[in-house]
C-alpha positions as CSV (number, residue, x, y, z in Angstrom):
1,X,0.0,-0.1,0.0
2,X,1.4,3.4,-1.0
3,X,2.0,6.0,1.7
4,X,-0.2,8.9,1.8
5,X,1.1,12.4,1.6
6,X,-0.2,13.3,4.9
7,X,-2.5,11.4,7.5
8,X,-3.6,14.0,10.1
9,X,-4.9,17.3,9.7
10,X,-5.0,20.2,12.4
11,X,-6.7,23.2,12.2
12,X,-6.5,26.5,14.0
13,X,-7.3,30.0,14.3
14,X,-5.6,32.3,11.9
15,X,-2.5,34.0,12.5
16,X,1.2,33.4,12.7
17,X,0.8,33.3,16.6
18,X,-1.7,31.0,16.6
19,X,0.0,28.7,14.3
20,X,3.3,28.9,16.4
21,X,1.6,27.9,19.7
22,X,-0.2,24.8,18.1
23,X,3.1,23.9,16.6
24,X,4.4,24.0,20.3
25,X,1.5,22.2,21.8
26,X,2.0,19.5,18.8
27,X,5.7,19.1,19.8
28,X,5.1,18.8,23.7
29,X,1.9,16.3,23.0
30,X,3.4,13.7,20.4
31,X,7.0,12.0,20.0
32,X,7.1,12.4,16.2
33,X,5.4,14.2,13.5
34,X,6.2,15.6,10.3
35,X,4.5,18.8,9.3
36,X,4.2,18.2,5.4
37,X,2.8,21.9,4.5
38,X,1.1,24.3,6.0
39,X,-1.6,27.3,5.0
40,X,-3.9,29.5,6.5
41,X,-5.3,28.1,9.4
42,X,-4.4,24.6,8.6
43,X,-1.6,21.9,9.0
44,X,-1.0,18.7,7.3
45,X,1.1,16.1,9.0
46,X,2.6,12.8,8.9
47,X,2.2,10.7,12.0
48,X,2.9,7.0,12.7
49,X,-1.0,6.0,13.9
50,X,-3.2,9.2,12.8
51,X,-5.8,7.6,15.3
52,X,-3.4,7.0,18.4
53,X,-2.4,10.4,17.8
54,X,-5.7,11.9,17.9
55,X,-6.2,9.9,21.4
56,X,-3.2,11.5,22.5
57,X,-4.0,15.1,21.4
58,X,-7.4,15.0,23.1
59,X,-5.6,14.0,26.4
60,X,-2.7,16.5,26.6
61,X,-4.0,19.4,24.5
62,X,-4.9,22.1,26.7
63,X,-8.5,23.7,26.8
64,X,-7.3,27.4,26.1
65,X,-5.5,25.9,22.6
66,X,-5.6,27.9,19.2
67,X,-6.3,24.3,17.5
68,X,-9.7,23.9,16.3
69,X,-10.1,20.5,14.6
70,X,-8.0,17.2,14.7
71,X,-8.7,15.1,12.0
72,X,-7.2,11.9,11.3
73,X,-6.9,11.0,7.4
74,X,-7.4,7.1,5.9
75,X,-6.7,8.1,2.2
76,X,-5.9,11.1,-0.1
77,X,-7.3,11.1,-3.4
78,X,-7.9,13.7,-6.5
79,X,-11.0,15.8,-6.3
80,X,-13.3,13.7,-8.4
81,X,-16.2,11.8,-7.0
82,X,-15.7,8.9,-9.0
83,X,-12.4,8.5,-7.5
84,X,-13.5,9.5,-3.8
85,X,-16.8,7.1,-3.9
86,X,-15.0,4.0,-4.2
87,X,-11.9,4.6,-1.9
88,X,-14.7,5.8,0.7
89,X,-16.5,2.6,0.6
90,X,-13.6,0.3,0.7
91,X,-12.1,2.2,3.9
92,X,-15.8,1.9,5.4
93,X,-16.0,-1.8,4.6
94,X,-12.7,-2.6,5.7
95,X,-13.5,-0.7,8.9
96,X,-17.2,-1.6,9.5
97,X,-17.9,-4.9,10.9
98,X,-21.6,-5.1,9.9
99,X,-23.9,-4.0,7.2
100,X,-26.3,-2.8,9.7
101,X,-23.8,-0.2,11.2
102,X,-24.9,3.6,9.8
103,X,-23.0,6.5,8.4
104,X,-23.3,9.8,7.7
105,X,-20.9,11.8,4.9
106,X,-20.0,15.3,5.4
107,X,-17.7,17.3,2.4
108,X,-15.9,20.0,3.2
109,X,-14.6,21.8,-0.1
110,X,-15.0,21.8,-3.7
111,X,-15.6,18.5,-5.3
112,X,-15.9,17.7,-9.4
113,X,-17.0,15.1,-11.6
114,X,-16.0,14.0,-15.3
115,X,-18.6,14.4,-17.7
116,X,-18.3,13.8,-21.4
117,X,-15.0,15.1,-21.4
118,X,-15.6,18.2,-19.3
119,X,-15.2,18.8,-15.7
120,X,-18.2,19.9,-13.9
121,X,-18.1,21.3,-10.4
122,X,-20.9,19.9,-8.0
123,X,-23.0,21.4,-5.4
124,X,-22.2,19.8,-2.1
125,X,-25.4,18.0,-2.0
126,X,-24.7,16.4,-5.7
127,X,-21.3,15.3,-4.2
128,X,-22.7,13.5,-1.4
129,X,-25.3,11.9,-3.0
130,X,-22.9,10.7,-5.7
131,X,-20.4,9.3,-2.9
132,X,-23.2,8.0,-1.0
133,X,-24.5,5.9,-4.0
134,X,-21.3,3.7,-3.6
135,X,-22.0,2.9,0.1
136,X,-24.7,0.0,0.5
137,X,-25.3,0.9,4.1
138,X,-28.0,3.1,6.3
139,X,-27.7,6.7,6.5
140,X,-28.0,8.1,10.0
141,X,-27.7,12.0,10.0
142,X,-28.3,12.4,13.6
143,X,-26.2,9.7,15.1
144,X,-24.6,7.6,12.7
145,X,-21.9,4.7,14.0
146,X,-19.5,6.1,11.3
147,X,-18.7,9.5,9.8
148,X,-17.4,9.7,6.5
149,X,-15.7,12.9,6.0
150,X,-14.3,14.4,2.9
151,X,-12.1,17.6,3.1
152,X,-10.4,19.4,0.3
153,X,-7.0,20.9,0.9
154,X,-4.1,22.1,-1.0
155,X,-0.9,20.9,-0.8
156,X,2.0,22.9,-1.7
157,X,-0.5,25.7,-2.4
158,X,-1.2,24.0,-6.0
159,X,-2.6,20.9,-6.0
160,X,-6.2,20.1,-4.8
161,X,-6.7,16.7,-3.1
162,X,-9.5,15.2,-1.5
163,X,-8.6,13.8,2.4
164,X,-11.1,10.8,3.5
165,X,-11.7,10.1,6.8
166,X,-13.9,7.0,8.0
167,X,-14.3,7.6,11.6
168,X,-16.1,6.9,14.8
169,X,-17.9,10.5,15.8
170,X,-15.4,10.7,18.7
171,X,-12.4,10.1,16.8
172,X,-12.6,13.6,15.2
173,X,-11.8,16.0,17.5
174,X,-13.2,19.6,17.8
175,X,-12.2,21.9,20.3
176,X,-14.4,24.9,19.1
177,X,-17.3,23.1,20.5
178,X,-15.6,21.3,23.4
179,X,-14.5,18.0,23.8
């Protein structure tokens, strides 16, 4: 299996001071990590185990942190729903033990579909519907067993990529809303 270019996303409040504090907190909490890229309010990291890193950071990051969210990443693909759908399905089926477990799908960013030689930008609801069509599991928007979270990020400020996370709801950390 090929190594992903990053496997953990950390978002923080804007500004260099907030970036510096967030980076210091990551250094204090994690034994090993590599910052692959940064842009406005986002750090793309490579760690040994992104889900273990989330657990460690949940315990060690103080409440007054500039960090907003910590998102483990299972796969990174291009921004076309034709690629995202099968990968999201495969990751969910690998992690989920039962066909009765529920999921919800969230998309953060612009996704596209190839159509008759053209590239068509999709509305978020169209992208969600298209990706969900690959998954034969029940949907539950209020209390899902799994969240499939697709976030579009720019790598090295030029290449748009879609990160795919298939996680239990408590495995995506949001400090903005509390823990």
